C-alpha positions in Angstrom: 104.0 -43.9 -9.2 102.1 -46.7 -11.1 98.4 -47.3 -11.5 96.9 -49.4 -8.7 96.1 -52.9 -9.7 92.7 -54.6 -9.3 92.1 -57.4 -6.9 92.7 -60.9 -8.1 89.6 -62.7 -9.6 87.6 -59.6 -10.7 87.8 -57.7 -13.9 88.3 -54.0 -13.8 87.5 -52.6 -17.2 88.6 -49.1 -17.8 85.8 -46.4 -18.4 86.3 -43.9 -21.0 86.6 -40.2 -20.2 83.3 -38.7 -18.9 81.8 -42.2 -18.4 81.5 -41.7 -14.7 79.4 -38.6 -15.1 77.1 -40.3 -17.5 76.6 -43.2 -15.2 75.6 -41.0 -12.3 73.1 -39.1 -14.4 71.5 -42.2 -15.7 71.0 -43.4 -12.2 69.3 -40.2 -11.1 67.1 -40.0 -14.2 65.8 -43.5 -13.8 64.6 -42.7 -10.3 67.0 -45.1 -8.6 69.4 -43.6 -6.1 71.8 -45.3 -3.9 70.3 -46.2 -0.5 71.1 -43.8 2.2 70.9 -43.9 5.9 68.3 -41.1 6.0 65.8 -42.9 3.8 65.3 -45.6 6.3 63.4 -43.1 8.7 61.0 -41.5 6.1 57.8 -43.3 7.1 58.1 -42.1 10.6 58.5 -38.5 9.6 55.5 -38.7 7.1 53.1 -39.9 9.8 54.4 -37.2 12.2 53.7 -34.5 9.5 50.2 -35.8 8.9 49.3 -35.9 12.6 50.6 -32.3 13.1 48.5 -31.0 10.1 45.4 -32.8 11.5 45.9 -31.3 14.9 46.3 -27.8 13.4 43.2 -28.2 11.3 41.1 -29.4 14.3 42.4 -26.5 16.4 41.6 -23.9 13.7 38.1 -25.4 13.3 37.5 -25.2 17.0 38.6 -21.6 17.1 36.2 -20.7 14.2 33.3 -22.6 15.8 34.0 -21.0 19.1 34.2 -17.5 17.7 31.0 -18.1 15.7 29.2 -19.3 18.9 30.5 -16.3 20.8 29.3 -13.9 18.1 25.8 -15.4 18.0 25.6 -15.4 21.8 26.8 -11.8 21.9 24.3 -10.8 19.2 21.4 -12.4 21.1 22.5 -11.1 24.4 25.3 -8.6 24.7 25.3 -9.1 28.5 26.0 -12.8 28.2 29.7 -12.4 27.5 30.8 -9.6 29.7 34.5 -10.3 29.2 34.1 -9.2 25.5 32.5 -5.9 26.3 35.5 -4.6 28.3 37.6 -4.8 25.1 35.0 -3.0 22.8 34.3 0.7 22.8 30.8 1.6 23.7 30.1 3.0 20.2 31.0 -0.4 18.6 28.9 -2.8 20.6 27.7 -4.8 18.7 27.4 -3.6 15.1 26.3 -6.8 13.5 24.7 -6.7 10.0 24.3 -2.9 10.4 22.1 -3.3 13.5 23.0 -1.1 16.5 23.2 -2.3 20.0 19.8 -2.8 21.7 18.5 0.1 23.8 15.9 0.7 26.5 12.9 2.8 25.6 14.3 5.6 27.8 17.6 5.5 25.9 15.7 5.6 22.5 13.7 8.6 23.6 16.8 10.4 24.9 18.7 9.9 21.7 16.0 11.4 19.6 15.5 14.3 22.0 19.0 15.4 21.2 18.1 15.5 17.5 15.1 17.8 18.1 12.5 15.1 17.6 10.1 13.5 20.1 8.9 9.9 20.1 5.3 8.7 20.3 4.0 5.6 22.0 5.1 2.2 20.9 2.5 0.8 18.5 2.2 -3.0 18.9 2.4 -5.2 15.8 2.1 -8.4 17.8 4.5 -11.3 17.7 6.9 -12.0 14.9 10.1 -14.1 14.1 13.2 -12.5 15.4 15.3 -11.0 12.7 18.4 -12.4 14.4 17.7 -16.1 13.7 14.4 -16.1 11.9 12.8 -18.5 14.4 12.6 -17.1 17.9 9.2 -15.4 18.7 9.6 -11.8 19.8 7.4 -8.8 20.4 7.4 -6.2 17.5 6.6 -2.5 17.6 6.4 0.6 15.5 7.7 3.8 17.1 6.5 7.1 15.5 9.0 10.0 15.4 7.3 13.4 15.8 8.0 17.0 14.9 5.9 20.1 15.6 4.2 21.3 12.5 2.4 24.5 11.6 0.3 23.0 8.8 -2.4 21.9 11.1 -5.5 23.8 12.2 -3.6 24.2 15.5 0.1 23.4 16.0 0.4 19.6 16.1 2.9 16.8 16.3 3.3 15.3 12.8 4.6 11.8 12.2 7.8 12.2 10.2 9.2 8.7 10.5 8.2 5.2 11.5 10.7 2.9 13.1 10.4 -0.9 13.5 11.7 -2.3 16.8 11.9 -5.9 18.1 12.2 -6.7 21.8 15.2 -8.9 22.8 14.3 -12.6 22.8 13.0 -14.0 26.1 15.7 -15.3 28.3 18.3 -13.2 26.5 18.3 -10.5 29.2 18.1 -10.4 32.9 14.6 -9.8 34.5 16.3 -7.3 36.8 17.2 -5.0 33.9 14.7 -3.0 31.7 13.6 -4.5 28.4 15.9 -3.6 25.4 14.9 -3.2 21.8 16.7 -3.7 18.4 16.1 -1.1 15.7 15.3 -3.3 12.7 14.1 -0.9 10.0 12.9 2.7 9.5 10.8 4.6 7.0 10.5 8.4 6.4 6.9 9.6 6.0 6.1 12.0 3.2 3.5 14.7 3.7 0.3 14.9 1.7 0.2 17.4 -1.1 -2.8 19.7 -0.7 -3.3 19.6 -4.5 -4.1 15.9 -4.2 -6.9 16.7 -1.7 -8.3 19.4 -4.0 -8.7 16.8 -6.8 -11.3 15.0 -4.7 -13.4 18.2 -4.4 -15.9 18.2 -7.2 -15.9 21.4 -9.3 -12.9 22.8 -7.4 -10.4 24.9 -9.3 -7.4 23.9 -7.2 -6.3 27.5 -6.5 -4.2 28.0 -3.4 -3.3 24.3 -3.0 0.4 24.5 -2.5 0.9 23.3 1.0 2.2 20.0 2.3 -0.1 18.7 5.0 1.2 16.6 7.9 0.0 13.2 9.0 -0.7 13.0 12.7 -2.4 9.8 13.6 -1.5 6.1 13.2 -4.2 3.5 13.6 -4.7 -0.2 12.8 -7.5 -1.1 10.4 -10.4 -3.2 11.7 -11.9 -5.8 9.5 -9.0 -5.9 7.1 -8.2 -9.0 5.0 -6.6 -11.8 7.0 -3.2 -13.3 6.4 0.3 -12.6 7.7 0.3 -8.8 6.9 -0.9 -5.9 9.0 -2.9 -3.0 7.5 -2.3 0.5 9.0 -3.7 3.9 8.4 -1.9 7.2 8.7 -4.3 10.2 8.7 -4.7 13.9 9.2 -7.5 16.5 8.9 -7.5 19.9 7.1 -10.2 22.5 6.6 -11.2 23.9 3.2 -14.5 25.4 1.9 -16.0 24.9 5.4 -15.3 21.2 5.1 -13.3 19.1 7.6 -11.4 16.9 5.0 -9.8 13.8 6.2 -6.7 12.5 4.3 -4.0 10.0 4.7 -2.1 6.9 3.5 -2.8 3.2 3.7 0.2 1.2 4.8 0.9 -2.6 4.6 3.4 -4.2 6.9 4.8 -7.6 5.7 6.3 -9.4 8.7 8.1 -11.9 6.5 10.4 -9.2 5.1 10.1 -6.7 8.0 8.9 -4.1 5.4 6.3 -1.3 5.5 4.8 -0.2 2.2 2.6 2.8 1.4 -0.1 1.4 -0.9 -2.6 4.2 -1.3 -3.0 7.9 -0.7 -6.6 8.9 0.1 -8.8 11.9 0.9 -12.4 12.2 2.1 -14.3 15.5 1.8 -16.9 13.8 4.0 -14.3 13.6 6.8 -14.5 9.8 7.2 -11.7 7.3 7.5 -11.5 4.4 5.0 -13.4 1.3 6.0 -13.1 -2.4 5.0 -16.4 -3.8 3.8 -17.2 -7.4 2.8 -19.8 -7.3 0.0 -20.0 -11.0 -0.6 -19.8 -13.8 2.0 -17.0 -15.7 0.3 -15.0 -12.7 -1.0 -12.2 -10.7 0.6 -13.1 -7.4 2.2 -12.6 -4.3 0.0 -11.4 -0.9 1.0 -14.1 1.8 0.7 -13.3 5.5 0.8 -16.2 7.9 1.2 -15.8 11.0 -1.0 -19.4 12.2 -0.7 -20.0 15.9 -0.8 -23.5 17.1 0.2 -26.1 14.9 -1.4 -23.9 13.7 -4.2 -22.8 10.1 -3.3 -19.3 9.3 -4.3 -17.2 6.3 -3.2 -13.9 4.7 -4.2 -13.6 1.0 -3.7 -10.3 -0.9 -3.9 -9.7 -4.6 -4.2 -6.7 -6.5 -2.8 -4.6 -8.1 -5.5 -1.2 -9.8 -5.5 1.8 -7.7 -6.5 5.1 -8.8 -8.1 7.2 -7.3 -5.3 8.9 -9.6 -2.9 9.0 -7.4 0.2 5.4 -6.2 -0.4 3.3 -9.0 -2.1 -0.1 -7.1 -2.1 -1.5 -4.0 -3.8 -4.8 -2.1 -3.9 -6.4 -1.7 -7.3 -9.4 0.6 -7.7 -12.7 -0.5 -9.3 -13.0 1.6 -12.4 -16.1 2.4 -14.5 -14.2 3.4 -17.6 -13.6 0.1 -19.2 -16.5 -2.4 -19.4 -16.1 -5.6 -17.5 -18.0 -7.6 -20.1 -18.7 -7.3 -23.8 -22.4 -7.9 -23.3 -24.6 -5.5 -25.4 -25.9 -2.6 -23.4 -23.2 -2.9 -20.7 -21.4 0.3 -21.8 -24.7 2.2 -21.5 -25.0 1.1 -17.9 -21.5 2.4 -17.2 -22.4 5.7 -18.9 -25.4 6.2 -16.6 -23.2 5.4 -13.6 -20.4 7.9 -14.6 -23.1 10.5 -15.1 -24.4 10.0 -11.5 -27.7 8.2 -12.5 -26.9 5.4 -10.2 -30.4 3.9 -9.8 -31.0 3.9 -13.6 -27.6 2.3 -14.0 -28.3 -0.4 -11.5 -31.6 -1.3 -13.2 -29.7 -1.7 -16.5 -27.1 -3.9 -14.8 -29.6 -6.1 -13.2 -31.4 -6.7 -16.5 -28.2 -7.6 -18.2 -27.2 -9.9 -15.4 -30.5 -11.7 -15.6 -30.1 -12.2 -19.3 -26.6 -13.6 -18.8 -27.9 -16.0 -16.1 -30.6 -17.3 -18.4 -28.0 -18.0 -21.1 -25.7 -19.7 -18.5 -23.2 -16.9 -18.9 -21.0 -16.0 -15.9 -19.9 -12.5 -15.4 -16.2 -12.1 -14.7 -14.6 -10.6 -11.6 -14.4 -7.1 -13.1 -18.0 -6.9 -14.0 -19.1 -8.2 -10.6 -16.9 -5.5 -8.9 -18.4 -2.8 -11.1 -21.9 -3.9 -10.2 -21.0 -3.7 -6.4 -19.7 -0.2 -6.9 -22.9 0.9 -8.7 -25.1 -0.8 -6.2 -23.5 1.0 -3.3 -24.0 4.4 -4.9 -27.6 3.5 -5.9 -28.5 2.5 -2.4 -27.4 5.9 -1.0 -29.1 7.9 -3.8 -32.4 6.0 -3.3 -32.3 6.5 0.4 -31.8 10.2 0.0 -34.6 10.6 -2.6 -37.1 8.7 -0.3 -36.3 10.4 3.0 -38.1 13.6 4.2 -35.9 16.7 4.0 -36.3 19.9 6.0 -37.1 21.9 2.9 -38.8 21.3 -0.4 -35.7 22.4 -2.4 -33.6 19.7 -0.7 -36.3 17.2 -1.5 -36.3 18.3 -5.2 -32.5 18.1 -5.4 -32.3 14.6 -3.9 -34.8 13.4 -6.6 -33.0 15.2 -9.4 -29.6 13.7 -8.5 -31.2 10.2 -8.7 -32.8 10.9 -12.0 -36.3 10.9 -10.7 -37.5 13.7 -13.0 -41.3 13.2 -12.6 -41.1 12.9 -8.8 -39.2 16.2 -8.7 -41.8 17.9 -10.9 -44.6 16.7 -8.7 -42.9 18.4 -5.7 -42.7 21.7 -7.6 -46.4 21.4 -8.7 -47.5 20.6 -5.2 -45.5 23.5 -3.6 -45.8 26.7 -5.7 -43.9 28.6 -3.0 -40.7 26.7 -3.9 -40.4 28.6 -7.2 -38.6 31.3 -5.4 -35.8 28.9 -4.4 -35.9 26.8 -7.6 -33.9 29.2 -9.8 -31.0 29.5 -7.2 -31.1 25.7 -6.7 -30.7 25.0 -10.4 -27.9 27.6 -10.9 -25.9 26.2 -8.1 -26.2 22.6 -9.4 -26.4 23.3 -13.1 -23.3 21.4 -14.2 -24.1 18.0 -12.7 -27.8 18.2 -13.4 -27.4 19.3 -17.0 -25.2 16.3 -17.7 -27.8 14.0 -16.3 -30.5 15.5 -18.4 -28.4 15.1 -21.6 -27.6 11.4 -21.0 -31.3 10.7 -20.2 -32.5 12.3 -23.4 -29.9 10.6 -25.5 -31.2 7.2 -24.3 -34.9 8.3 -24.2 -35.6 11.3 -26.4 -39.3 11.3 -25.6 -38.8 11.7 -21.8 -41.0 14.8 -21.2 -40.0 15.3 -17.5 -36.3 15.2 -18.4 -37.0 17.8 -21.1 -38.8 20.0 -18.6 -35.8 20.0 -16.3 -33.5 20.7 -19.2 -35.5 23.8 -20.1 -35.8 24.9 -16.5 -32.0 24.7 -16.1 -31.4 26.9 -19.2 -34.1 29.4 -18.1 -32.3 29.7 -14.7 -29.0 30.2 -16.3 -29.9 32.3 -19.4 -33.5 33.1 -20.1 -36.9 31.4 -20.7 -36.7 32.3 -24.4 -33.5 30.4 -24.7 -35.1 27.5 -22.9 -38.0 27.4 -25.4 -35.6 27.6 -28.4 -33.6 24.6 -27.0 -36.8 22.7 -26.4 -38.0 23.0 -30.0 -34.7 21.5 -31.2 -35.1 18.4 -29.2 -36.3 15.3 -31.1 -39.8 13.9 -30.4 -41.0 17.1 -28.8 -44.7 17.7 -29.3 -46.8 20.9 -29.0 -48.3 19.5 -25.9 -44.8 19.2 -24.4 -44.0 22.9 -25.3 -47.3 24.1 -23.7 -46.7 22.1 -20.5 -43.1 23.2 -20.1 -43.9 26.8 -20.9 -46.3 26.9 -17.9 -43.5 25.6 -15.7 -41.1 28.3 -17.0 -43.6 31.0 -16.1 -43.3 30.0 -12.5 -39.6 30.9 -12.2 
């Protein structure tokens, strides 16, 4: 058969071999394809795909928002969505952010009874922001967990843990059902080491101090510094050397972070709880711990200062007499007198130095002012004791000796010869602290004859009158008249 001929009037050039394939490829590569029937409907399909995607996105967003709303509602009030509760086991309702389902007080007590612990009474912390949303006002409480302890004078219920609870927000529960509470936080309570208490007993050797003492009472401080936080005191009482010794921990609750911090461990041989005192009208109150034993005044004072700790922004810093608060000449001598127990003498030095600083328009810094407050508090007690009338002459003598009133104490001895029988025992019992006072006094005033007399009497009571005379002769600025006068005193004991 022959090759078909082209139509008349049009040329039909012959393509070389493979030209057809090359022609099709060039059309595809250049992005031009022959029009097809399906291409005429593409705009309609594109809009349909966009609309479908938009509807799916809106549906998914609605589901997410709905689930979030249901979760928040269920967290605020588990009873608000009862249809959810039927699908959840009791043990898994609703464990949000690690917080268990709210419980009534009866349910809380019952759960701890199974674990061999009892619960104390709810301790109100007032109102705070709900931990659920950070806005809603709710009532807040501490609940002590108790265990029977044998470390008390009699069997007692010791506080072994404190738990923080918040009541469910108002309107989140039916008025016909009992109030429910969320457990927000909890803190184990460490016992107090008896060895720590012994360190507060002057001239104690610490033997037999191996027990751990329980804390039994939780109270709120009165007169504490203002602000958002709450100051609490955990305390207990133990008996040692015929003393009822109080001890405990100072706690600070920060409602912003729902955190309870132990800031200070304390002990008081006087058996007194810490107190907040305001020493200056414009200053913050300071925490005072009474560690007095007998007629020896001893106080610890703590200032409130900021701390670099987010959940607990405050700390208690003790006022120390070791480092001078100012470089003013003579200030270290004032601190030496205070550390020795010569509080009234120290205060006189301090006041003299402060007057000099004021005349020179010098301002004492905060540390020096705090040290003066501590010295003044001790001096006030020592002066009161020295001036008051005691039941016995020996007590009157000791009160004057502890305050460095050497001549006043000698006058009592000279006016009451019968006290000589008690004097030797009194000096032996208090030899350590009195001898130190005498040494510091003579270092600053070598010619102080009354102080030399008491130094000689102390040595005679401990060793012998001959040793006292030998010591006296070695003291600088000692005259024959001093030796004759003091020898007469030594003959009385």
